[in-house]
C-alpha positions as a Python dict, from the first residue, in 0.01 Angstrom:
ca = {
    (1, 'M'): (0, 0, 0),
    (2, 'S'): (-140, 275, -220),
    (3, 'D'): (-512, 348, -237),
    (4, 'I'): (-493, 457, -601),
    (5, 'G'): (-672, 222, -840),
    (6, 'V'): (-502, 34, -1120),
    (7, 'A'): (-622, 85, -1478),
    (8, 'E'): (-759, -207, -1676),
    (9, 'I'): (-474, -439, -1775),
    (10, 'P'): (-477, -686, -2068),
    (11, 'V'): (-423, -1048, -1969),
    (12, 'D'): (-90, -1197, -2071),
    (13, 'D'): (-80, -1578, -2063),
    (14, 'D'): (300, -1575, -2111),
    (15, 'E'): (352, -1370, -1795),
    (16, 'Q'): (507, -1065, -1965),
    (17, 'P'): (572, -785, -1713),
    (18, 'L'): (240, -635, -1603),
    (19, 'P'): (163, -345, -1371),
    (20, 'P'): (141, -490, -1018),
    (21, 'I'): (-185, -617, -873),
    (22, 'E'): (-249, -513, -516),
    (23, 'A'): (-165, -842, -342),
    (24, 'P'): (39, -934, -38),
    (25, 'A'): (412, -930, -111),
    (26, 'R'): (599, -1257, -137),
    (27, 'N'): (306, -1489, -93),
    (28, 'A'): (451, -1840, -123),
    (29, 'L'): (135, -1962, -297),
    (30, 'V'): (179, -1698, -567),
    (31, 'D'): (557, -1670, -586),
    (32, 'G'): (703, -1994, -446),
    (33, 'P'): (837, -2295, -642),
    (34, 'I'): (535, -2487, -773),
    (35, 'L'): (616, -2851, -694),
    (36, 'R'): (769, -2781, -354),
    (37, 'T'): (482, -2551, -249),
    (38, 'L'): (223, -2797, -380),
    (39, 'L'): (374, -3087, -186),
    (40, 'W'): (412, -2869, 125),
    (41, 'L'): (41, -2790, 112),
    (42, 'A'): (-57, -3143, 16),
    (43, 'W'): (125, -3346, 281),
    (44, 'P'): (-109, -3253, 569),
    (45, 'N'): (-403, -3345, 344),
    (46, 'I'): (-241, -3677, 252),
    (47, 'I'): (-186, -3771, 615),
    (48, 'A'): (-535, -3664, 716),
    (49, 'L'): (-712, -3829, 424),
    (50, 'S'): (-506, -4142, 474),
    (51, 'A'): (-645, -4143, 827),
    (52, 'G'): (-986, -4103, 669),
    (53, 'T'): (-925, -4413, 463),
    (54, 'C'): (-835, -4595, 783),
    (55, 'V'): (-1191, -4514, 886),
    (56, 'V'): (-1313, -4675, 564),
    (57, 'I'): (-1106, -4986, 634),
    (58, 'A'): (-1204, -5004, 1001),
    (59, 'E'): (-1569, -4934, 926),
    (60, 'T'): (-1583, -5203, 659),
    (61, 'S'): (-1399, -5442, 891),
    (62, 'Y'): (-1634, -5412, 1187),
    (63, 'I'): (-1942, -5393, 963),
    (64, 'G'): (-1815, -5722, 819),
    (65, 'R'): (-1839, -5866, 1170),
    (66, 'L'): (-2208, -5779, 1166),
    (67, 'G'): (-2245, -6010, 864),
    (68, 'V'): (-2244, -6023, 483),
    (69, 'E'): (-2588, -5857, 475),
    (70, 'S'): (-2451, -5557, 663),
    (71, 'L'): (-2158, -5537, 417),
    (72, 'A'): (-2405, -5539, 127),
    (73, 'A'): (-2613, -5272, 304),
    (74, 'M'): (-2306, -5050, 335),
    (75, 'A'): (-2238, -5095, -37),
    (76, 'L'): (-2589, -4957, -100),
    (77, 'V'): (-2546, -4664, 138),
    (78, 'F'): (-2186, -4582, 41),
    (79, 'P'): (-2270, -4380, -276),
    (80, 'F'): (-2497, -4145, -78),
    (81, 'V'): (-2242, -4096, 200),
    (82, 'I'): (-1972, -4026, -57),
    (83, 'L'): (-2205, -3785, -237),
    (84, 'T'): (-2254, -3591, 86),
    (85, 'M'): (-1884, -3576, 169),
    (86, 'T'): (-1757, -3501, -182),
    (87, 'M'): (-2029, -3247, -257),
    (88, 'S'): (-1979, -3062, 71),
    (89, 'G'): (-1600, -3096, 76),
    (90, 'G'): (-1470, -3135, -276),
    (91, 'A'): (-1739, -2948, -471),
    (92, 'M'): (-1894, -2671, -263),
    (93, 'G'): (-1595, -2667, -27),
    (94, 'G'): (-1373, -2623, -331),
    (95, 'G'): (-1597, -2340, -452),
    (96, 'V'): (-1562, -2172, -114),
    (97, 'A'): (-1183, -2216, -114),
    (98, 'S'): (-1161, -2086, -471),
    (99, 'A'): (-1363, -1770, -396),
    (100, 'V'): (-1168, -1693, -78),
    (101, 'A'): (-833, -1759, -251),
    (102, 'R'): (-916, -1536, -548),
    (103, 'A'): (-1020, -1255, -313),
    (104, 'L'): (-697, -1288, -115),
    (105, 'G'): (-492, -1313, -434),
    (106, 'A'): (-636, -974, -534),
    (107, 'G'): (-553, -836, -188),
    (108, 'D'): (-919, -797, -77),
    (109, 'I'): (-937, -939, 278),
    (110, 'D'): (-1271, -770, 352),
    (111, 'R'): (-1432, -948, 58),
    (112, 'A'): (-1280, -1278, 166),
    (113, 'S'): (-1432, -1238, 515),
    (114, 'T'): (-1775, -1158, 370),
    (115, 'L'): (-1751, -1458, 138),
    (116, 'A'): (-1676, -1679, 440),
    (117, 'A'): (-1999, -1576, 615),
    (118, 'H'): (-2206, -1640, 303),
    (119, 'A'): (-2035, -1978, 265),
    (120, 'L'): (-2159, -2083, 611),
    (121, 'L'): (-2516, -1995, 510),
    (122, 'I'): (-2479, -2206, 196),
    (123, 'G'): (-2349, -2499, 403),
    (124, 'V'): (-2645, -2489, 642),
    (125, 'C'): (-2899, -2469, 358),
    (126, 'F'): (-2747, -2758, 164),
    (127, 'G'): (-2721, -2967, 481),
    (128, 'L'): (-3092, -2920, 554),
    (129, 'T'): (-3175, -3009, 194),
    (130, 'F'): (-2978, -3334, 217),
    (131, 'M'): (-3138, -3417, 551),
    (132, 'L'): (-3495, -3378, 425),
    (133, 'G'): (-3424, -3540, 89),
    (134, 'M'): (-3270, -3856, 230),
    (135, 'L'): (-3513, -3897, 520),
    (136, 'I'): (-3808, -3871, 281),
    (137, 'F'): (-3678, -4042, -32),
    (138, 'G'): (-3383, -4247, 98),
    (139, 'P'): (-3568, -4578, 151),
    (140, 'T'): (-3712, -4563, -201),
    (141, 'L'): (-3372, -4487, -353),
    (142, 'L'): (-3209, -4776, -165),
    (143, 'E'): (-3479, -5012, -289),
    (144, 'L'): (-3428, -4891, -646),
    (145, 'L'): (-3059, -4978, -610),
    (146, 'G'): (-3154, -5337, -537),
    (147, 'G'): (-3191, -5339, -159),
    (148, 'R'): (-3416, -5616, -30),
    (149, 'G'): (-3500, -5778, 302),
    (150, 'N'): (-3245, -5736, 581),
    (151, 'V'): (-2999, -5563, 348),
    (152, 'L'): (-3254, -5287, 287),
    (153, 'A'): (-3349, -5266, 655),
    (154, 'Y'): (-2987, -5225, 767),
    (155, 'A'): (-2924, -4961, 500),
    (156, 'I'): (-3229, -4761, 614),
    (157, 'D'): (-3107, -4779, 976),
    (158, 'Y'): (-2781, -4613, 872),
    (159, 'V'): (-2949, -4349, 655),
    (160, 'Q'): (-3192, -4238, 926),
    (161, 'I'): (-2912, -4154, 1169),
    (162, 'F'): (-2641, -4024, 936),
    (163, 'F'): (-2865, -3802, 725),
    (164, 'G'): (-3067, -3691, 1025),
    (165, 'G'): (-2750, -3495, 1109),
    (166, 'A'): (-2652, -3404, 751),
    (167, 'V'): (-2597, -3038, 845),
    (168, 'L'): (-2288, -3142, 1043),
    (169, 'P'): (-2071, -3272, 754),
    (170, 'W'): (-2177, -2972, 545),
    (171, 'L'): (-2076, -2724, 814),
    (172, 'M'): (-1750, -2907, 882),
    (173, 'N'): (-1644, -2911, 517),
    (174, 'T'): (-1751, -2550, 461),
    (175, 'M'): (-1529, -2434, 747),
    (176, 'A'): (-1247, -2646, 610),
    (177, 'G'): (-1298, -2484, 268),
    (178, 'I'): (-1269, -2135, 417),
    (179, 'L'): (-943, -2227, 589),
    (180, 'R'): (-800, -2395, 279),
    (181, 'G'): (-882, -2086, 74),
    (182, 'T'): (-644, -1892, 299),
    (183, 'G'): (-370, -2149, 237),
    (184, 'N'): (-414, -2313, 579),
    (185, 'M'): (-411, -2686, 508),
    (186, 'K'): (-284, -2797, 847),
    (187, 'L'): (-583, -2725, 1071),
    (188, 'P'): (-848, -2882, 842),
    (189, 'S'): (-617, -3180, 798),
    (190, 'L'): (-563, -3209, 1172),
    (191, 'M'): (-939, -3206, 1223),
    (192, 'I'): (-985, -3481, 965),
    (193, 'L'): (-722, -3682, 1151),
    (194, 'V'): (-892, -3628, 1489),
    (195, 'S'): (-1230, -3701, 1334),
    (196, 'A'): (-1096, -4025, 1185),
    (197, 'V'): (-969, -4147, 1522),
    (198, 'C'): (-1300, -4058, 1686),
    (199, 'Q'): (-1500, -4229, 1411),
    (200, 'I'): (-1303, -4552, 1446),
    (201, 'I'): (-1340, -4557, 1824),
    (202, 'L'): (-1699, -4435, 1847),
    (203, 'G'): (-1829, -4616, 1537),
    (204, 'G'): (-1679, -4947, 1645),
    (205, 'T'): (-1795, -4909, 2005),
    (206, 'L'): (-2151, -4808, 1920),
    (207, 'G'): (-2179, -5045, 1623),
    (208, 'L'): (-2049, -5363, 1786),
    (209, 'G'): (-2106, -5278, 2154),
    (210, 'L'): (-1849, -5270, 2431),
    (211, 'G'): (-1898, -5352, 2799),
    (212, 'P'): (-2217, -5184, 2920),
    (213, 'I'): (-2271, -5020, 2579),
    (214, 'P'): (-2518, -5227, 2374),
    (215, 'Q'): (-2470, -5315, 2006),
    (216, 'F'): (-2652, -5056, 1797),
    (217, 'G'): (-2546, -5204, 1463),
    (218, 'M'): (-2557, -4975, 1158),
    (219, 'R'): (-2721, -4698, 1361),
    (220, 'G'): (-2426, -4693, 1598),
    (221, 'V'): (-2175, -4673, 1312),
    (222, 'A'): (-2358, -4369, 1171),
    (223, 'A'): (-2385, -4199, 1512),
    (224, 'G'): (-2011, -4236, 1566),
    (225, 'S'): (-1947, -4040, 1245),
    (226, 'L'): (-2174, -3753, 1345),
    (227, 'I'): (-2019, -3715, 1691),
    (228, 'A'): (-1674, -3699, 1530),
    (229, 'Y'): (-1787, -3428, 1287),
    (230, 'L'): (-1928, -3222, 1574),
    (231, 'I'): (-1590, -3221, 1749),
    (232, 'S'): (-1419, -3092, 1432),
    (233, 'I'): (-1681, -2818, 1386),
    (234, 'A'): (-1628, -2691, 1741),
    (235, 'V'): (-1250, -2656, 1695),
    (236, 'M'): (-1261, -2492, 1351),
    (237, 'A'): (-1538, -2251, 1457),
    (238, 'W'): (-1325, -2140, 1753),
    (239, 'Y'): (-1023, -2088, 1526),
    (240, 'L'): (-1217, -1889, 1266),
    (241, 'F'): (-1412, -1662, 1499),
    (242, 'C'): (-1135, -1589, 1750),
    (243, 'G'): (-931, -1416, 1479),
    (244, 'R'): (-654, -1669, 1428),
    (245, 'A'): (-735, -1725, 1060),
    (246, 'R'): (-655, -1475, 783),
    (247, 'V'): (-1029, -1416, 749),
    (248, 'I'): (-1304, -1384, 1013),
    (249, 'P'): (-1655, -1465, 882),
    (250, 'K'): (-1864, -1147, 912),
    (251, 'V'): (-2168, -1305, 1074),
    (252, 'R'): (-2267, -1025, 1312),
    (253, 'G'): (-2468, -764, 1127),
    (254, 'L'): (-2434, -958, 803),
    (255, 'R'): (-2609, -807, 502),
    (256, 'I'): (-2697, -1065, 240),
    (257, 'R'): (-2513, -982, -79),
    (258, 'W'): (-2614, -1194, -374),
    (259, 'A'): (-2286, -1122, -551),
    (260, 'M'): (-2110, -1321, -278),
    (261, 'F'): (-2339, -1620, -329),
    (262, 'V'): (-2279, -1597, -704),
    (263, 'D'): (-1900, -1590, -659),
    (264, 'I'): (-1914, -1913, -457),
    (265, 'L'): (-2194, -2090, -643),
    (266, 'K'): (-2063, -2022, -993),
    (267, 'V'): (-1791, -2271, -900),
    (268, 'G'): (-1945, -2472, -616),
    (269, 'A'): (-2292, -2527, -763),
    (270, 'V'): (-2156, -2632, -1101),
    (271, 'A'): (-1893, -2847, -931),
    (272, 'C'): (-2167, -3025, -733),
    (273, 'F'): (-2282, -3189, -1054),
    (274, 'S'): (-1953, -3378, -1070),
    (275, 'P'): (-1995, -3585, -750),
    (276, 'L'): (-2369, -3610, -821),
    (277, 'Q'): (-2298, -3766, -1159),
    (278, 'S'): (-2024, -3979, -1008),
    (279, 'V'): (-2267, -4117, -751),
    (280, 'L'): (-2532, -4170, -1019),
    (281, 'T'): (-2272, -4365, -1216),
    (282, 'V'): (-2185, -4577, -912),
    (283, 'G'): (-2554, -4616, -827),
    (284, 'I'): (-2643, -4736, -1176),
    (285, 'F'): (-2346, -4969, -1176),
    (286, 'T'): (-2441, -5103, -830),
    (287, 'H'): (-2796, -5164, -949),
    (288, 'M'): (-2667, -5359, -1249),
    (289, 'L'): (-2439, -5572, -1029),
    (290, 'A'): (-2719, -5647, -782),
    (291, 'Q'): (-2862, -5893, -1035),
    (292, 'F'): (-2556, -6116, -976),
    (293, 'G'): (-2628, -6159, -602),
    (294, 'T'): (-2508, -6044, -262),
    (295, 'E'): (-2156, -6187, -294),
    (296, 'I'): (-2077, -5995, -614),
    (297, 'L'): (-2226, -5678, -464),
    (298, 'A'): (-2023, -5712, -143),
    (299, 'G'): (-1707, -5793, -343),
    (300, 'Y'): (-1752, -5483, -558),
    (301, 'G'): (-1807, -5278, -241),
    (302, 'I'): (-1466, -5389, -108),
    (303, 'G'): (-1302, -5290, -438),
    (304, 'A'): (-1482, -4956, -442),
    (305, 'R'): (-1342, -4882, -98),
    (306, 'L'): (-991, -4920, -236),
    (307, 'E'): (-1077, -4668, -505),
    (308, 'F'): (-1196, -4429, -236),
    (309, 'M'): (-878, -4481, -34),
    (310, 'L'): (-637, -4427, -323),
    (311, 'T'): (-818, -4137, -482),
    (312, 'S'): (-800, -3959, -147),
    (313, 'I'): (-435, -3902, -244),
    (314, 'A'): (-556, -3721, -555),
    (315, 'F'): (-803, -3527, -341),
    (316, 'A'): (-517, -3418, -114),
    (317, 'V'): (-306, -3294, -405),
    (318, 'G'): (-608, -3142, -581),
    (319, 'M'): (-723, -2952, -273),
    (320, 'A'): (-372, -2814, -233),
    (321, 'S'): (-387, -2683, -589),
    (322, 'V'): (-711, -2485, -532),
    (323, 'P'): (-564, -2194, -331),
    (324, 'M'): (-247, -2195, -544),
    (325, 'V'): (-441, -2173, -870),
    (326, 'G'): (-699, -1935, -720),
    (327, 'M'): (-441, -1688, -590),
    (328, 'A'): (-248, -1704, -917),
    (329, 'I'): (-570, -1628, -1109),
    (330, 'G'): (-653, -1349, -862),
    (331, 'A'): (-309, -1201, -929),
    (332, 'R'): (-363, -1256, -1306),
    (333, 'R'): (-75, -1501, -1342),
    (334, 'V'): (-251, -1745, -1571),
    (335, 'A'): (54, -1928, -1704),
    (336, 'R'): (161, -2011, -1349),
    (337, 'A'): (-190, -2132, -1269),
    (338, 'R'): (-173, -2377, -1559),
    (339, 'R'): (169, -2505, -1455),
    (340, 'I'): (29, -2569, -1108),
    (341, 'A'): (-260, -2767, -1258),
    (342, 'W'): (-37, -2993, -1470),
    (343, 'T'): (210, -3047, -1189),
    (344, 'A'): (-74, -3155, -959),
    (345, 'G'): (-218, -3379, -1232),
    (346, 'C'): (110, -3564, -1285),
    (347, 'V'): (159, -3616, -910),
    (348, 'A'): (-194, -3749, -867),
    (349, 'F'): (-177, -3982, -1169),
    (350, 'A'): (157, -4134, -1072),
    (351, 'S'): (93, -4174, -699),
    (352, 'V'): (-250, -4336, -739),
    (353, 'G'): (-143, -4550, -1034),
    (354, 'V'): (160, -4708, -870),
    (355, 'V'): (-21, -4824, -556),
    (356, 'A'): (-331, -4938, -746),
    (357, 'T'): (-127, -5147, -989),
    (358, 'V'): (52, -5323, -703),
    (359, 'I'): (-281, -5418, -544),
    (360, 'A'): (-417, -5528, -882),
    (361, 'I'): (-128, -5775, -903),
    (362, 'F'): (-160, -5881, -538),
    (363, 'P'): (-531, -5828, -456),
    (364, 'D'): (-522, -6039, -139),
    (365, 'L'): (-323, -5761, 27),
    (366, 'W'): (-650, -5570, 32),
    (367, 'V'): (-919, -5839, 31),
    (368, 'N'): (-781, -6020, 336),
    (369, 'I'): (-858, -5717, 552),
    (370, 'F'): (-1232, -5744, 505),
    (371, 'T'): (-1363, -6094, 453),
    (372, 'S'): (-1295, -6467, 452),
    (373, 'D'): (-1609, -6552, 254),
    (374, 'P'): (-1490, -6741, -59),
    (375, 'G'): (-1752, -6592, -293),
    (376, 'V'): (-1690, -6236, -183),
    (377, 'R'): (-1312, -6286, -204),
    (378, 'A'): (-1336, -6417, -561),
    (379, 'A'): (-1552, -6123, -671),
    (380, 'S'): (-1317, -5872, -508),
    (381, 'R'): (-1010, -6024, -671),
    (382, 'Q'): (-1173, -6018, -1012),
    (383, 'Y'): (-1281, -5656, -981),
    (384, 'L'): (-943, -5536, -853),
    (385, 'S'): (-741, -5715, -1118),
    (386, 'T'): (-957, -5554, -1388),
    (387, 'A'): (-1028, -5204, -1259),
    (388, 'A'): (-755, -5109, -1010),
    (389, 'P'): (-484, -5024, -1269),
    (390, 'M'): (-724, -4765, -1413),
    (391, 'Y'): (-761, -4581, -1081),
    (392, 'A'): (-473, -4358, -1198),
    (393, 'F'): (-711, -4195, -1446),
    (394, 'I'): (-958, -4128, -1166),
    (395, 'G'): (-672, -3958, -981),
    (396, 'L'): (-595, -3745, -1287),
    (397, 'S'): (-959, -3643, -1326),
    (398, 'I'): (-987, -3541, -960),
    (399, 'S'): (-677, -3323, -984),
    (400, 'M'): (-803, -3154, -1302),
    (401, 'Y'): (-1138, -3097, -1132),
    (402, 'F'): (-985, -2918, -832),
    (403, 'S'): (-745, -2709, -1039),
    (404, 'S'): (-1037, -2599, -1255),
    (405, 'Q'): (-1219, -2494, -939),
    (406, 'G'): (-929, -2270, -845),
    (407, 'A'): (-956, -2105, -1187),
    (408, 'A'): (-1338, -2079, -1156),
    (409, 'K'): (-1366, -2279, -1483),
    (410, 'V'): (-1509, -2610, -1366),
    (411, 'L'): (-1760, -2686, -1643),
    (412, 'G'): (-1519, -2900, -1849),
    (413, 'P'): (-1444, -3161, -1578),
    (414, 'V'): (-1815, -3173, -1493),
    (415, 'L'): (-1901, -3252, -1855),
    (416, 'A'): (-1634, -3524, -1847),
    (417, 'Q'): (-1831, -3684, -1563),
    (418, 'T'): (-2144, -3654, -1778),
    (419, 'A'): (-1969, -3845, -2055),
    (420, 'R'): (-1870, -4119, -1810),
    (421, 'L'): (-2228, -4143, -1680),
    (422, 'V'): (-2365, -4184, -2032),
    (423, 'F'): (-2094, -4436, -2118),
    (424, 'V'): (-2168, -4656, -1816),
    (425, 'S'): (-2545, -4628, -1861),
    (426, 'V'): (-2549, -4714, -2230),
    (427, 'G'): (-2271, -4971, -2202),
    (428, 'G'): (-2436, -5136, -1901),
    (429, 'W'): (-2770, -5151, -2079),
    (430, 'W'): (-2604, -5314, -2382),
    (431, 'L'): (-2426, -5571, -2162),
    (432, 'S'): (-2750, -5651, -1978),
    (433, 'M'): (-2928, -5714, -2308),
    (434, 'H'): (-2656, -5958, -2417),
    (435, 'G'): (-2631, -6174, -2106),
    (436, 'A'): (-2294, -6040, -1994),
    (437, 'T'): (-2111, -6167, -1686),
    (438, 'A'): (-1996, -5969, -1383),
    (439, 'A'): (-1646, -5967, -1534),
    (440, 'N'): (-1780, -5778, -1838),
    (441, 'F'): (-1929, -5514, -1610),
    (442, 'F'): (-1598, -5481, -1427),
    (443, 'A'): (-1428, -5415, -1763),
    (444, 'L'): (-1690, -5151, -1838),
    (445, 'A'): (-1608, -4975, -1510),
    (446, 'A'): (-1236, -4978, -1595),
    (447, 'A'): (-1293, -4831, -1943),
    (448, 'S'): (-1511, -4555, -1797),
    (449, 'M'): (-1225, -4448, -1568),
    (450, 'V'): (-990, -4403, -1864),
    (451, 'L'): (-1255, -4202, -2048),
    (452, 'L'): (-1306, -3973, -1748),
    (453, 'G'): (-935, -3904, -1699),
    (454, 'V'): (-864, -3830, -2065),
    (455, 'L'): (-1165, -3598, -2107),
    (456, 'S'): (-1092, -3410, -1783),
    (457, 'A'): (-736, -3339, -1895),
    (458, 'A'): (-857, -3237, -2241),
    (459, 'S'): (-1105, -2992, -2086),
    (460, 'V'): (-824, -2811, -1904),
    (461, 'I'): (-625, -2785, -2227),
    (462, 'L'): (-921, -2644, -2420),
    (463, 'T'): (-1064, -2402, -2160),
    (464, 'R'): (-936, -2043, -2138),
    (465, 'W'): (-851, -1952, -1779),
    (466, 'E'): (-798, -1578, -1827),
    (467, 'P'): (-1005, -1383, -1572),
    (468, 'K'): (-1249, -1121, -1691),
    (469, 'R'): (-1111, -773, -1710),
    (470, 'R'): (-1201, -562, -1411),
    (471, 'P'): (-1274, -193, -1471),
    (472, 'A'): (-1052, 53, -1290),
    (473, 'P'): (-1205, 167, -960),
    (474, 'E'): (-1334, 520, -962),
    (475, 'V'): (-1107, 758, -767),
    (476, 'H'): (-1273, 1055, -592),
    (477, 'P'): (-1052, 1366, -581),
    (478, 'A'): (-1177, 1458, -234),
    (479, 'S'): (-1082, 1124, -84),
    (480, 'S'): (-770, 913, -65),
    (481, 'G'): (-982, 595, -74),
    (482, 'I'): (-1150, 410, -354),
    (483, 'A'): (-1525, 406, -404),
    (484, 'D'): (-1688, 74, -326),
}
């Protein structure tokens, strides 16, 4: 590979022949068939995240054995847990993957390794922020969502343990983001799979008790999650630092370079507003439903878990698109990057929509797993029949969100979440003022999903993805290298 710099090149969205960018030859993520490469990268994520949804099912099942109040408590806590996991994995983790992928797409392995080290610092700082925030303000937030009596007490028990170790999920998802940025989907997915098995075993054992192990209730369920995350961190840290990955985080002798933080945070920090707004939307909606009683709240919680399970398919496809789009943008192949985005969007929309529609028609396939309480079953059926067919639009929005991360142009999908938040807030207020039923609120939730999907897709159409022109590196006559 030559050390001579390349002069500034105009961007060509139609992929007319351009002077070559210094990137690794025949990189499948840059040169391979789009659909086949996307599915090849996505299948480990699908298997792993499907295992993660088994955790959701198992967790809800054994929490249900602790009683309806524990189920309602988990419905209160669930938005904050999802915020932690989606912000650390989907948002900031996506920003990390995007930055690493763009560096590798431009052929700059040294920059990718430096970015990885800065990403770990970001993960630790955000984890500590979540820990302090939830330990101090968590009880108040849960009460604002409608938690009362035993429901509130059980929710606080969970929060104190899970968020006391909030650094662990942040570190785990940051390491996964580094690996995904290199195109390695298999190891992070394997760790999610192992973590899921450990969570089911440990969470159930510590939550319900087994033999000499006492029943720790909600605290035990939370502790099982943290132990599982710690196992994943240990394996991925070994893989990264022993040199098996394409990048090795430059921790020893690290000099803080703000440009590295900016490269990650210009995507990750902006992207964090998407799950934050999503959780605010769910939180506001949960607060509105709390007025209808514990059974409606628990029934909605069961339906929301289906949404989480199915949209994990969209997450899997979307995460696979991040390094593909990022490397294409790094290599200045914008038209290919857009084709990747739309291919991923169609796959996510169709796969989520088909399964969700089947369960909307036959809701007992899902409801029977969790409860036999007649009131909760009725509420779950009503929510699923109304909202589940619209989950396809959530899948579309997630895919657009991840593809935009790869292009480092994530503002549009974030603003789409803002529009959904405003829609639910204003619409919910109007319904509350007019004595609406729970069914009306379920219809509001369904309409908000359509709005989010349509606006997210529109944002990708309207946003220019062309990277900024980079000036030609200065070449020193006395040296065969390029000045830094």
